[in-house]
Z-matrix of the N, CA and C atoms (Angstrom, degrees):
N
C 1 1.455
C 2 1.524 1 108.31
N 3 1.331 2 114.66 1 136.22
C 4 1.449 3 119.97 2 179.09
C 5 1.524 4 109.53 3 -135.32
N 6 1.324 5 115.27 4 136.71
C 7 1.472 6 121.10 5 174.25
C 8 1.513 7 108.23 6 -96.56
N 9 1.330 8 115.61 7 127.89
C 10 1.457 9 122.34 8 -174.75
C 11 1.528 10 109.62 9 -117.99
N 12 1.315 11 116.23 10 135.46
C 13 1.458 12 122.30 11 170.14
C 14 1.512 13 108.18 12 -104.20
N 15 1.325 14 117.44 13 133.46
C 16 1.469 15 121.30 14 -178.31
C 17 1.525 16 108.56 15 -121.78
N 18 1.335 17 114.88 16 123.81
C 19 1.464 18 121.05 17 179.38
C 20 1.521 19 109.46 18 -133.48
N 21 1.302 20 115.69 19 163.68
C 22 1.457 21 122.20 20 176.07
C 23 1.515 22 108.39 21 -157.26
N 24 1.310 23 114.63 22 162.52
C 25 1.464 24 121.55 23 172.32
C 26 1.527 25 112.40 24 50.21
N 27 1.329 26 115.57 25 49.85
C 28 1.465 27 119.82 26 176.28
C 29 1.521 28 110.63 27 -74.53
N 30 1.314 29 117.86 28 -27.53
C 31 1.468 30 122.15 29 178.13
C 32 1.524 31 111.57 30 47.35
N 33 1.327 32 116.32 31 41.93
C 34 1.461 33 120.89 32 176.10
C 35 1.516 34 115.27 33 93.38
N 36 1.326 35 119.26 34 2.76
C 37 1.471 36 122.24 35 -176.91
C 38 1.527 37 110.79 36 -107.18
N 39 1.318 38 116.15 37 124.69
C 40 1.466 39 122.50 38 169.90
C 41 1.523 40 106.18 39 -145.76
N 42 1.326 41 115.04 40 82.90
C 43 1.463 42 121.40 41 -170.97
C 44 1.527 43 112.14 42 -100.63
N 45 1.312 44 116.18 43 -175.77
C 46 1.469 45 121.49 44 -177.50
C 47 1.522 46 112.97 45 -62.09
N 48 1.323 47 118.18 46 -34.94
C 49 1.470 48 120.22 47 179.02
C 50 1.527 49 110.11 48 -60.97
N 51 1.320 50 116.77 49 -45.38
C 52 1.469 51 120.42 50 178.29
C 53 1.522 52 111.03 51 -67.13
N 54 1.315 53 116.66 52 -42.91
C 55 1.464 54 120.01 53 179.83
C 56 1.527 55 111.20 54 -60.37
N 57 1.318 56 116.71 55 -43.52
C 58 1.474 57 119.64 56 178.74
C 59 1.521 58 111.04 57 -61.25
N 60 1.322 59 116.71 58 -45.17
C 61 1.462 60 120.84 59 -179.56
C 62 1.526 61 110.91 60 -64.03
N 63 1.322 62 116.75 61 -37.78
C 64 1.463 63 121.28 62 -175.38
C 65 1.526 64 113.70 63 -90.91
N 66 1.310 65 118.09 64 -4.51
C 67 1.464 66 121.58 65 -178.76
C 68 1.536 67 113.51 66 -52.38
N 69 1.337 68 120.03 67 -44.15
C 70 1.468 69 119.00 68 -176.51
C 71 1.528 70 115.55 69 -77.92
N 72 1.343 71 119.70 70 -3.75
C 73 1.460 72 120.14 71 -175.97
C 74 1.522 73 111.41 72 -83.53
N 75 1.330 74 115.18 73 158.80
C 76 1.460 75 121.74 74 177.79
C 77 1.521 76 112.15 75 -87.11
N 78 1.330 77 116.28 76 -31.69
C 79 1.462 78 120.20 77 177.11
C 80 1.516 79 109.71 78 -153.65
N 81 1.343 80 114.63 79 162.16
C 82 1.464 81 121.65 80 -178.42
C 83 1.522 82 108.85 81 -117.63
N 84 1.333 83 115.34 82 133.64
C 85 1.455 84 121.61 83 172.13
C 86 1.521 85 107.00 84 -107.50
N 87 1.324 86 116.59 85 128.08
C 88 1.462 87 121.83 86 -179.51
C 89 1.521 88 108.43 87 -115.46
N 90 1.329 89 116.74 88 119.07
C 91 1.464 90 122.44 89 -175.67
C 92 1.528 91 112.72 90 -91.88
N 93 1.320 92 117.25 91 37.13
C 94 1.454 93 121.79 92 169.48
C 95 1.510 94 117.28 93 92.70
N 96 1.340 95 114.17 94 168.63
C 97 1.465 96 124.40 95 -168.70
C 98 1.526 97 109.32 96 58.41
N 99 1.318 98 113.34 97 54.57
C 100 1.461 99 121.19 98 179.95
C 101 1.516 100 110.03 99 -66.48
N 102 1.304 101 116.75 100 -48.19
C 103 1.456 102 120.63 101 178.58
C 104 1.514 103 112.51 102 119.20
N 105 1.324 104 117.46 103 -37.88
C 106 1.466 105 121.43 104 176.78
C 107 1.518 106 109.10 105 -171.87
N 108 1.312 107 114.52 106 158.50
C 109 1.453 108 119.71 107 176.13
C 110 1.529 109 110.00 108 -67.60
N 111 1.319 110 116.73 109 -31.78
C 112 1.471 111 120.54 110 177.33
C 113 1.528 112 110.78 111 -62.54
N 114 1.324 113 117.00 112 -40.61
C 115 1.467 114 119.26 113 178.12
C 116 1.530 115 109.99 114 -67.37
N 117 1.325 116 117.44 115 -40.89
C 118 1.471 117 120.34 116 177.04
C 119 1.529 118 109.75 117 -58.15
N 120 1.311 119 117.15 118 -40.86
C 121 1.467 120 121.11 119 178.11
C 122 1.524 121 111.53 120 -64.13
N 123 1.323 122 117.23 121 -39.44
C 124 1.475 123 120.64 122 177.30
C 125 1.523 124 111.21 123 -64.21
N 126 1.320 125 116.76 124 -42.10
C 127 1.468 126 120.48 125 178.46
C 128 1.527 127 109.15 126 -64.81
N 129 1.332 128 117.01 127 -44.70
C 130 1.463 129 121.57 128 -179.01
C 131 1.529 130 112.00 129 -65.09
N 132 1.314 131 117.48 130 -28.11
C 133 1.467 132 120.60 131 175.94
C 134 1.523 133 110.82 132 -73.21
N 135 1.326 134 116.25 133 -25.24
C 136 1.467 135 122.31 134 179.56
C 137 1.536 136 111.20 135 -80.87
N 138 1.325 137 116.44 136 -48.98
C 139 1.472 138 124.03 137 179.51
C 140 1.530 139 107.91 138 -148.59
N 141 1.327 140 118.09 139 154.09
C 142 1.470 141 119.06 140 174.94
C 143 1.530 142 109.94 141 -55.21
N 144 1.338 143 115.35 142 137.69
C 145 1.456 144 121.69 143 -173.29
C 146 1.519 145 111.18 144 -120.49
N 147 1.335 146 115.26 145 132.61
C 148 1.468 147 122.71 146 168.20
C 149 1.519 148 105.07 147 -120.36
N 150 1.319 149 116.98 148 125.63
C 151 1.458 150 119.27 149 -172.75
C 152 1.521 151 111.80 150 -143.88
N 153 1.323 152 113.99 151 163.26
C 154 1.453 153 123.30 152 168.77
C 155 1.525 154 106.57 153 -125.85
N 156 1.322 155 115.95 154 156.43
C 157 1.466 156 117.10 155 177.08
C 158 1.521 157 110.14 156 -85.53
N 159 1.326 158 114.91 157 157.89
C 160 1.457 159 121.43 158 178.03
C 161 1.512 160 111.21 159 -116.04
N 162 1.316 161 116.54 160 -179.57
C 163 1.455 162 121.56 161 -174.33
C 164 1.528 163 113.80 162 -66.82
N 165 1.332 164 119.58 163 -21.09
C 166 1.469 165 120.00 164 178.66
C 167 1.527 166 112.44 165 -93.84
N 168 1.321 167 117.15 166 -7.71
C 169 1.459 168 120.17 167 -175.98
C 170 1.528 169 111.27 168 -75.52
N 171 1.339 170 115.27 169 134.68
C 172 1.461 171 122.41 170 -176.88
C 173 1.531 172 110.92 171 -79.39
N 174 1.319 173 114.93 172 174.15
C 175 1.466 174 122.54 173 -174.52
C 176 1.528 175 114.75 174 -53.83
N 177 1.331 176 120.80 175 -41.87
C 178 1.471 177 117.92 176 179.17
C 179 1.537 178 112.61 177 -60.30
N 180 1.317 179 117.16 178 -39.00
C 181 1.467 180 121.16 179 178.49
C 182 1.523 181 110.20 180 -70.18
N 183 1.320 182 116.53 181 -37.34
C 184 1.474 183 120.86 182 179.11
C 185 1.528 184 111.68 183 -67.78
N 186 1.316 185 117.04 184 -29.34
C 187 1.471 186 119.40 185 176.39
C 188 1.531 187 111.35 186 -74.28
N 189 1.318 188 116.22 187 -30.48
C 190 1.467 189 121.21 188 -176.38
C 191 1.534 190 112.75 189 -81.94
N 192 1.344 191 116.08 190 -35.82
C 193 1.462 192 120.77 191 -174.52
C 194 1.521 193 110.27 192 -122.95
N 195 1.348 194 117.13 193 147.57
C 196 1.465 195 119.80 194 178.54
C 197 1.529 196 111.56 195 -80.95
N 198 1.318 197 115.60 196 166.71
C 199 1.464 198 121.08 197 173.70
C 200 1.520 199 110.65 198 -78.16
N 201 1.311 200 115.44 199 -26.31
C 202 1.459 201 122.40 200 -174.02
C 203 1.514 202 108.03 201 -137.12
N 204 1.315 203 117.62 202 132.20
C 205 1.463 204 120.13 203 -178.71
C 206 1.518 205 110.12 204 -133.56
N 207 1.324 206 115.03 205 134.81
C 208 1.457 207 121.99 206 172.37
C 209 1.510 208 106.48 207 -114.33
N 210 1.331 209 117.19 208 130.40
C 211 1.457 210 120.02 209 178.76
C 212 1.513 211 110.30 210 -143.50
N 213 1.312 212 114.12 211 160.87
C 214 1.459 213 121.21 212 175.21
C 215 1.512 214 107.49 213 -115.39
N 216 1.310 215 115.85 214 136.51
C 217 1.462 216 121.23 215 -178.98
C 218 1.519 217 109.20 216 -140.60
N 219 1.318 218 115.93 217 111.43
C 220 1.464 219 121.16 218 174.73
C 221 1.521 220 112.56 219 51.30
N 222 1.317 221 116.29 220 41.47
C 223 1.460 222 120.68 221 176.96
C 224 1.518 223 114.83 222 87.37
N 225 1.329 224 117.77 223 1.98
C 226 1.469 225 121.29 224 176.91
C 227 1.525 226 109.05 225 -109.50
N 228 1.316 227 115.65 226 134.65
C 229 1.459 228 121.93 227 176.15
C 230 1.526 229 108.36 228 -90.52
N 231 1.345 230 116.26 229 133.91
C 232 1.461 231 121.22 230 -173.99
C 233 1.526 232 110.09 231 -130.18
N 234 1.329 233 116.08 232 138.08
C 235 1.455 234 122.69 233 168.68
C 236 1.518 235 106.77 234 -116.38
N 237 1.354 236 115.76 235 133.66
C 238 1.463 237 120.26 236 179.14
C 239 1.525 238 109.57 237 -133.70
N 240 1.318 239 115.63 238 135.58
C 241 1.456 240 123.02 239 174.12
C 242 1.522 241 107.69 240 -152.59
N 243 1.320 242 116.95 241 170.72
C 244 1.472 243 118.28 242 -177.85
C 245 1.532 244 111.29 243 -83.29
N 246 1.318 245 116.98 244 -57.05
C 247 1.465 246 120.91 245 -178.16
C 248 1.527 247 107.91 246 -101.77
N 249 1.329 248 116.24 247 109.48
C 250 1.453 249 119.14 248 -174.20
C 251 1.503 250 116.14 249 -121.69
N 252 1.327 251 117.06 250 -23.59
C 253 1.456 252 119.41 251 -174.00
C 254 1.518 253 111.20 252 81.37
N 255 1.301 254 115.81 253 -169.48
C 256 1.461 255 121.74 254 -178.17
C 257 1.512 256 110.71 255 -131.36
N 258 1.302 257 116.27 256 170.57
C 259 1.465 258 122.64 257 -179.16
C 260 1.522 259 110.46 258 -48.01
N 261 1.314 260 115.14 259 133.64
C 262 1.458 261 120.35 260 -179.07
C 263 1.513 262 112.25 261 79.40
N 264 1.339 263 116.77 262 -14.82
C 265 1.466 264 121.30 263 -179.99
C 266 1.530 265 110.60 264 -139.22
N 267 1.329 266 116.73 265 34.15
C 268 1.455 267 119.18 266 176.02
C 269 1.522 268 109.60 267 -62.26
N 270 1.327 269 117.11 268 146.14
C 271 1.457 270 120.83 269 171.01
C 272 1.532 271 106.83 270 -55.78
N 273 1.318 272 117.64 271 148.66
C 274 1.465 273 121.08 272 -174.46
C 275 1.521 274 112.31 273 -56.73
N 276 1.335 275 117.78 274 -46.32
C 277 1.471 276 119.41 275 -178.04
C 278 1.524 277 111.23 276 -66.76
N 279 1.330 278 117.22 277 -30.14
C 280 1.465 279 121.29 278 177.03
C 281 1.525 280 109.49 279 -68.53
N 282 1.321 281 116.46 280 -48.18
C 283 1.467 282 120.22 281 178.99
C 284 1.525 283 110.84 282 -59.01
N 285 1.336 284 116.62 283 -39.20
C 286 1.464 285 120.23 284 178.14
C 287 1.526 286 111.28 285 -63.91
N 288 1.337 287 116.90 286 -44.35
C 289 1.458 288 121.03 287 179.82
C 290 1.532 289 111.55 288 -66.17
N 291 1.325 290 116.11 289 -39.52
C 292 1.470 291 119.68 290 178.21
C 293 1.522 292 110.17 291 -63.70
N 294 1.333 293 116.65 292 -44.51
C 295 1.464 294 120.15 293 178.93
C 296 1.526 295 111.27 294 -64.34
N 297 1.328 296 117.42 295 -38.49
C 298 1.459 297 122.01 296 -178.45
C 299 1.528 298 112.44 297 -73.67
N 300 1.324 299 117.11 298 -47.40
C 301 1.463 300 121.16 299 -171.82
C 302 1.528 301 114.56 300 -94.69
N 303 1.325 302 116.30 301 -19.33
C 304 1.467 303 121.56 302 179.80
C 305 1.540 304 112.21 303 48.95
N 306 1.328 305 116.63 304 61.54
C 307 1.466 306 120.06 305 -178.02
C 308 1.523 307 111.86 306 -73.68
N 309 1.311 308 114.75 307 165.24
C 310 1.466 309 121.14 308 173.20
C 311 1.520 310 110.63 309 -87.79
N 312 1.353 311 116.00 310 -30.99
C 313 1.464 312 122.26 311 -174.14
C 314 1.522 313 109.16 312 -133.61
N 315 1.332 314 116.22 313 137.64
C 316 1.458 315 122.40 314 172.95
C 317 1.523 316 108.08 315 -121.71
N 318 1.337 317 117.20 316 125.39
C 319 1.464 318 122.73 317 -178.92
C 320 1.524 319 108.83 318 -118.50
N 321 1.332 320 115.98 319 131.42
C 322 1.464 321 120.62 320 175.11
C 323 1.527 322 108.96 321 -146.60
N 324 1.310 323 115.07 322 170.25
C 325 1.469 324 121.24 323 179.42
C 326 1.510 325 109.84 324 -129.48
N 327 1.328 326 116.07 325 -132.82
C 328 1.465 327 126.56 326 171.47
C 329 1.527 328 115.92 327 77.42
N 330 1.311 329 119.38 328 -42.47
C 331 1.467 330 120.59 329 -172.29
C 332 1.527 331 113.33 330 -78.30
N 333 1.332 332 117.40 331 -18.05
C 334 1.467 333 123.58 332 -174.32
C 335 1.530 334 111.34 333 66.15
N 336 1.319 335 117.52 334 14.52
C 337 1.465 336 122.26 335 -179.46
C 338 1.523 337 109.23 336 -115.67
N 339 1.308 338 116.84 337 118.01
C 340 1.461 339 122.05 338 177.13
C 341 1.528 340 108.99 339 -64.31
N 342 1.330 341 115.70 340 127.94
C 343 1.460 342 119.54 341 179.69
C 344 1.520 343 108.33 342 -153.61
N 345 1.330 344 116.15 343 125.29
C 346 1.459 345 122.15 344 176.63
C 347 1.528 346 106.77 345 -130.51
N 348 1.328 347 116.30 346 121.27
C 349 1.461 348 119.21 347 -177.52
C 350 1.527 349 109.56 348 -156.48
N 351 1.304 350 116.53 349 163.34
C 352 1.455 351 121.95 350 175.35
C 353 1.517 352 107.92 351 -100.09
N 354 1.317 353 116.69 352 122.83
C 355 1.456 354 122.82 353 176.17
C 356 1.521 355 108.82 354 -75.43
N 357 1.314 356 116.48 355 122.21
C 358 1.462 357 120.77 356 -175.59
C 359 1.526 358 112.86 357 -75.81
N 360 1.319 359 117.01 358 -29.91
C 361 1.460 360 120.20 359 -178.97
C 362 1.523 361 111.44 360 -68.03
N 363 1.334 362 116.05 361 -47.92
C 364 1.463 363 120.62 362 -176.35
C 365 1.530 364 112.64 363 -99.84
N 366 1.320 365 117.73 364 -11.26
C 367 1.460 366 121.05 365 -179.73
C 368 1.512 367 113.92 366 67.91
N 369 1.333 368 116.83 367 32.86
C 370 1.463 369 120.51 368 -178.44
C 371 1.526 370 111.14 369 -114.79
N 372 1.322 371 115.18 370 153.91
C 373 1.450 372 121.38 371 174.98
C 374 1.521 373 107.94 372 -84.74
N 375 1.324 374 117.37 373 122.53
C 376 1.466 375 123.33 374 179.72
C 377 1.525 376 108.97 375 -105.48
N 378 1.332 377 115.80 376 129.65
C 379 1.464 378 121.04 377 -177.91
C 380 1.518 379 109.31 378 -129.47
N 381 1.315 380 116.14 379 121.88
C 382 1.453 381 122.64 380 167.28
C 383 1.527 382 104.67 381 -119.18
N 384 1.339 383 117.73 382 113.15
C 385 1.461 384 119.62 383 -174.97
C 386 1.522 385 114.61 384 -76.40
N 387 1.321 386 118.13 385 4.08
C 388 1.454 387 120.60 386 -177.12
C 389 1.514 388 109.72 387 77.82
N 390 1.304 389 117.85 388 -149.43
C 391 1.462 390 122.10 389 -177.39
C 392 1.518 391 110.32 390 -119.62
N 393 1.331 392 115.56 391 126.17
C 394 1.471 393 120.44 392 177.90
C 395 1.518 394 112.01 393 -90.78
N 396 1.327 395 116.63 394 -10.00
C 397 1.462 396 121.02 395 -179.41
C 398 1.516 397 112.50 396 -94.48
N 399 1.322 398 115.05 397 -171.35
C 400 1.459 399 120.88 398 -175.87
C 401 1.530 400 113.65 399 -107.08
N 402 1.322 401 118.61 400 -9.79
C 403 1.463 402 121.09 401 -178.56
C 404 1.516 403 109.97 402 -87.96
N 405 1.332 404 115.46 403 134.89
C 406 1.461 405 120.10 404 178.89
C 407 1.519 406 110.78 405 125.75
N 408 1.306 407 115.53 406 -175.31
C 409 1.464 408 120.54 407 -175.56
C 410 1.521 409 113.73 408 -95.93
N 411 1.321 410 117.51 409 -4.15
C 412 1.459 411 121.03 410 -177.62
C 413 1.532 412 110.47 411 -65.80
N 414 1.333 413 117.84 412 135.41
C 415 1.466 414 120.45 413 -179.94
C 416 1.526 415 113.45 414 -80.49
N 417 1.329 416 116.37 415 -20.36
C 418 1.463 417 121.49 416 -175.04
C 419 1.519 418 109.49 417 -131.41
N 420 1.319 419 116.73 418 133.92
C 421 1.463 420 121.88 419 173.23
C 422 1.524 421 108.40 420 -80.52
N 423 1.331 422 116.83 421 139.95
C 424 1.469 423 119.92 422 -176.57
C 425 1.526 424 111.59 423 -138.37
N 426 1.321 425 114.98 424 157.98
C 427 1.456 426 124.31 425 173.66
C 428 1.530 427 107.28 426 -153.34
N 429 1.318 428 116.06 427 163.64
C 430 1.465 429 121.55 428 -177.55
C 431 1.527 430 108.49 429 -128.17
N 432 1.316 431 115.46 430 144.92
C 433 1.458 432 119.70 431 167.49
C 434 1.521 433 107.96 432 -135.45
N 435 1.342 434 114.89 433 150.29
C 436 1.455 435 120.51 434 -176.13
C 437 1.519 436 109.22 435 -157.69
N 438 1.304 437 114.67 436 171.76
C 439 1.453 438 121.65 437 177.13
C 440 1.524 439 108.73 438 -116.49
N 441 1.320 440 115.92 439 138.33
C 442 1.460 441 121.12 440 172.69
C 443 1.517 442 106.86 441 -119.46
N 444 1.315 443 114.90 442 124.88
C 445 1.459 444 120.15 443 -178.75
C 446 1.519 445 108.60 444 -142.82
N 447 1.311 446 116.03 445 121.04
C 448 1.455 447 121.00 446 177.44
C 449 1.537 448 111.48 447 54.74
N 450 1.333 449 115.74 448 40.81
C 451 1.455 450 121.15 449 177.53
C 452 1.511 451 115.86 450 81.71
N 453 1.317 452 117.16 451 -0.83
C 454 1.474 453 120.52 452 -176.98
C 455 1.528 454 111.06 453 -111.31
N 456 1.311 455 114.89 454 139.64
C 457 1.470 456 121.76 455 176.95
C 458 1.509 457 108.90 456 -93.37
N 459 1.334 458 116.83 457 134.94
C 460 1.465 459 121.80 458 179.45
C 461 1.530 460 109.09 459 -147.33
N 462 1.305 461 115.11 460 171.86
C 463 1.465 462 122.89 461 173.64
C 464 1.524 463 113.31 462 52.52
N 465 1.325 464 116.98 463 45.37
C 466 1.461 465 121.34 464 179.85
C 467 1.528 466 109.06 465 -72.26
N 468 1.327 467 115.48 466 127.21
C 469 1.467 468 121.45 467 179.86
C 470 1.520 469 108.90 468 -130.60
N 471 1.333 470 115.83 469 146.46
C 472 1.454 471 122.12 470 178.20
C 473 1.517 472 108.26 471 -115.56
N 474 1.323 473 115.88 472 132.24
C 475 1.466 474 121.60 473 171.35
C 476 1.507 475 108.92 474 -101.05
N 477 1.330 476 116.24 475 139.40
C 478 1.471 477 121.67 476 -179.82
C 479 1.521 478 109.56 477 -135.15
N 480 1.355 479 114.83 478 137.21
C 481 1.461 480 120.84 479 177.96
C 482 1.517 481 108.96 480 -142.30
N 483 1.323 482 117.45 481 149.62
C 484 1.473 483 118.71 482 176.91
C 485 1.528 484 110.65 483 -63.86
N 486 1.298 485 115.31 484 146.00
C 487 1.455 486 119.75 485 -179.53
C 488 1.513 487 110.03 486 -74.17
């Protein structure tokens, strides 16, 4: 069993509110727009980090993290990228990867809108944790934490803070 924290669009912010919410997790997944390689290092010093770069991330961050990541966690197959789209409107490369790899979970960011749903076409759990940072039009900062055990997702929780 592993507890996972999922964040995106931090845009350079990793404050006490996020740390408190993510304290009980075993690792953090960051779905891009980290803000800097220095911030990624701070997050990784706090908890093990698996991340992808986003459209605002500069070259040092892009060299450190991929645009697209496939991982296995406690029996669940996961695909993570920054710009992914949504069910019926997945980005083409995302739809291709989903069809090829048949993941259990798809994680993306970019929209700054928290959204968790099951895609009926592919039968996968789609998670966009919204935006944990302060830049953008979102009124509320958000993050997600959950448990993965034996391929099953449970105990999904959302953290919310004023921007």
